[in-house]
Legacy VTK file of the C-alpha trace (Angstrom):
# vtk DataFile Version 3.0
C-alpha trace
ASCII
DATASET POLYDATA
POINTS 139 float
0.000 0.000 0.000
1.333 3.433 -0.868
2.008 6.186 1.658
1.232 9.855 1.351
3.277 12.370 3.347
1.627 15.672 4.143
1.578 18.461 6.690
-1.368 19.420 8.853
-0.781 22.273 11.301
2.935 22.200 10.413
3.208 18.584 11.539
4.245 15.998 9.039
2.100 12.893 8.892
2.214 9.800 6.708
-0.955 8.141 5.622
-1.199 4.629 4.279
-3.981 4.224 1.737
-5.224 2.011 -1.004
-4.398 3.181 -4.509
-8.073 3.573 -5.388
-8.498 6.064 -2.504
-5.558 8.305 -3.450
-7.616 11.176 -4.891
-10.087 11.024 -2.007
-7.252 11.167 0.560
-5.478 14.063 -1.167
-8.736 16.005 -1.614
-9.620 15.425 2.049
-6.205 16.638 3.237
-6.482 19.726 1.047
-9.958 20.417 2.434
-8.722 20.046 6.023
-5.789 22.375 5.400
-8.062 24.888 3.682
-10.497 24.826 6.604
-7.637 25.210 9.093
-6.322 28.192 7.129
-9.826 29.706 7.133
-10.109 29.151 10.884
-6.707 30.751 11.458
-7.882 33.811 9.517
-10.478 34.308 12.257
-8.954 36.477 15.032
-10.491 34.373 17.800
-8.439 31.357 16.646
-5.282 33.037 15.359
-4.103 34.823 18.508
-2.381 31.721 19.866
-4.902 31.126 22.626
-6.219 27.968 21.040
-4.229 24.743 20.841
-3.826 22.632 17.743
-5.843 19.895 19.431
-8.776 22.199 20.091
-8.532 23.592 16.560
-8.568 20.057 15.129
-11.453 19.148 17.435
-13.452 22.157 16.224
-12.639 21.234 12.658
-13.697 17.613 13.296
-17.004 18.793 14.719
-17.562 21.125 11.763
-16.713 18.422 9.227
-18.902 15.895 11.044
-21.789 18.388 11.017
-21.326 18.897 7.265
-21.175 15.140 6.741
-24.314 14.609 8.827
-26.133 17.294 6.862
-25.110 15.709 3.564
-26.180 12.266 4.819
-29.548 13.687 5.867
-29.925 15.285 2.442
-28.997 11.984 0.815
-31.564 10.111 2.930
-34.182 12.702 2.002
-33.302 12.287 -1.660
-33.589 8.509 -1.360
-36.972 8.866 0.336
-38.074 11.325 -2.353
-36.841 8.973 -5.076
-38.784 6.139 -3.479
-41.921 8.276 -3.273
-41.336 9.456 -6.829
-41.175 5.863 -8.057
-44.364 5.096 -6.159
-46.085 8.136 -7.694
-44.885 7.156 -11.171
-46.191 3.620 -10.691
-49.505 4.979 -9.435
-49.601 7.415 -12.350
-49.065 4.584 -14.842
-51.822 2.552 -13.207
-54.156 5.553 -13.401
-53.263 6.132 -17.056
-54.040 2.485 -17.801
-57.345 2.853 -15.988
-58.132 6.027 -17.938
-57.426 4.212 -21.211
-59.703 1.339 -20.209
-62.459 3.758 -19.207
-62.039 5.676 -22.466
-62.397 2.413 -24.389
-65.474 1.489 -22.363
-66.871 4.973 -22.978
-66.264 4.629 -26.725
-68.062 1.256 -26.731
-70.986 2.742 -24.795
-71.149 5.702 -27.181
-71.224 3.295 -30.148
-74.032 1.319 -28.478
-75.911 4.545 -27.745
-75.530 5.592 -31.369
-76.937 2.229 -32.510
-79.808 2.513 -30.031
-80.525 6.072 -31.230
-80.627 4.812 -34.815
-82.947 1.962 -33.838
-85.113 4.415 -31.902
-85.289 6.703 -34.949
-86.308 3.756 -37.136
-88.956 2.655 -34.615
-90.141 6.249 -34.307
-90.464 6.526 -38.093
-92.446 3.278 -38.176
-94.716 4.497 -35.355
-95.228 7.811 -37.158
-96.001 5.859 -40.296
-98.516 3.729 -38.388
-100.049 6.871 -36.858
-100.436 8.350 -40.346
-102.068 5.146 -41.579
-104.420 5.167 -38.592
-105.229 8.852 -39.114
-105.845 8.332 -42.807
-108.068 5.323 -42.177
-109.972 7.178 -39.478
-110.656 10.160 -41.703
-111.672 8.089 -44.678
LINES 1 140
139 0 1 2 3 4 5 6 7 8 9 10 11 12 13 14 15 16 17 18 19 20 21 22 23 24 25 26 27 28 29 30 31 32 33 34 35 36 37 38 39 40 41 42 43 44 45 46 47 48 49 50 51 52 53 54 55 56 57 58 59 60 61 62 63 64 65 66 67 68 69 70 71 72 73 74 75 76 77 78 79 80 81 82 83 84 85 86 87 88 89 90 91 92 93 94 95 96 97 98 99 100 101 102 103 104 105 106 107 108 109 110 111 112 113 114 115 116 117 118 119 120 121 122 123 124 125 126 127 128 129 130 131 132 133 134 135 136 137 138
């Protein structure tokens, strides 16, 4: 396993890591050093009244808080994705139901049209019979 030598708070440390984690380790070290530099820019930390241990502890707490927040966001996203999948499934089921109901509606409209045509034919025959009856009555 390779080693990476670096400095944090002017102390040299060696880290053993797996090759696949090299970028992650280097990025993490750079982030830690950047955050330490930002903390040291703050007058309440830069006047020498705070030890390296306390500074690293504060940084650990800050990084843990950021990590927790990101994990909570990730969990929320997973929950939202799960709900989204459920809504999509429900939406597909509703679309299928709508299509079935539209087909049923079309069939019923066709049947209604046929019944209306039959009714018109029967009505014409009845009117014809009424005319025959009227004509025979008046004759």
